[in-house]
C-alpha positions in Angstrom: 11.3 1.5 -14.8 10.8 -0.5 -11.7 8.0 0.5 -9.2 9.9 1.0 -6.0 9.1 1.0 -2.3 9.7 4.8 -2.3 7.0 5.1 -5.0 4.6 3.2 -2.9 5.4 5.1 0.3 4.7 8.4 -1.6 1.4 7.1 -3.1 0.2 5.9 0.4 1.4 9.1 2.0 -0.7 11.2 -0.4 -3.7 9.1 0.2 -3.2 9.3 4.0 -3.0 13.1 3.7 -6.8 13.0 3.1 -7.4 10.9 6.2 -7.1 7.2 6.9 -9.7 5.3 4.9 -8.9 1.6 4.6 -11.1 1.0 1.5 -9.6 3.9 -0.4 -6.1 2.6 0.4 -7.1 -1.0 -0.6 -8.4 0.3 -4.0 -5.3 2.3 -4.5 -3.1 -0.7 -3.8 -5.1 -2.9 -6.2 -4.7 -0.3 -8.9 -1.0 0.0 -8.3 -0.6 -3.8 -8.3 -2.6 -4.1 -11.5 -0.6 -1.4 -13.3 2.9 -2.4 -12.1 2.7 -6.1 -11.4 5.5 -7.0 -13.8 7.8 -4.4 -12.2 7.3 -5.4 -8.5 9.7 -7.0 -6.2 8.4 -9.9 -4.2 8.4 -7.6 -1.1 6.2 -5.0 -2.8 4.0 -7.6 -4.4 3.4 -9.0 -0.9 2.7 -5.6 0.7 0.3 -4.6 -2.1 -1.6 -7.9 -1.7 -1.9 -7.3 2.0 -3.2 -3.8 1.4 -5.6 -5.0 -1.3 -7.0 -7.6 1.1 -8.3 -4.8 3.4 -11.3 -4.7 1.1 -12.3 -8.2 2.3 -13.3 -7.0 5.7 -12.3 -5.3 8.9 -10.3 -8.3 10.1 -7.8 -7.6 7.3 -7.6 -3.8 7.8 -4.4 -2.2 9.0 -4.9 0.3 11.8 -3.9 3.9 11.1 -0.7 3.4 13.2 0.2 0.2 11.3 -0.3 2.1 8.0 2.0 4.9 9.2 4.6 2.3 10.3 4.3 0.6 6.8 4.9 4.0 5.1 8.0 4.5 7.2 9.2 1.0 6.5 8.8 1.5 2.8 10.7 4.8 2.9 13.7 3.0 4.4 13.5 -0.2 2.3 
């Protein structure tokens, strides 16, 4: 089964329900990327790599608003 944008939006939404924590989201994205890399579209691969990069420092972090926007974008993708 292919890992979909809807799957990612649901996973991010669940994590965001506990409050926005960039490092937690980055770790989740890295785990998803590792576990599903052979099933990912280029679009999802790119999004997960962007999220994983948030561990590299604050200059790479999405704001809470940007994260909410990404979740909405994934739901409609």
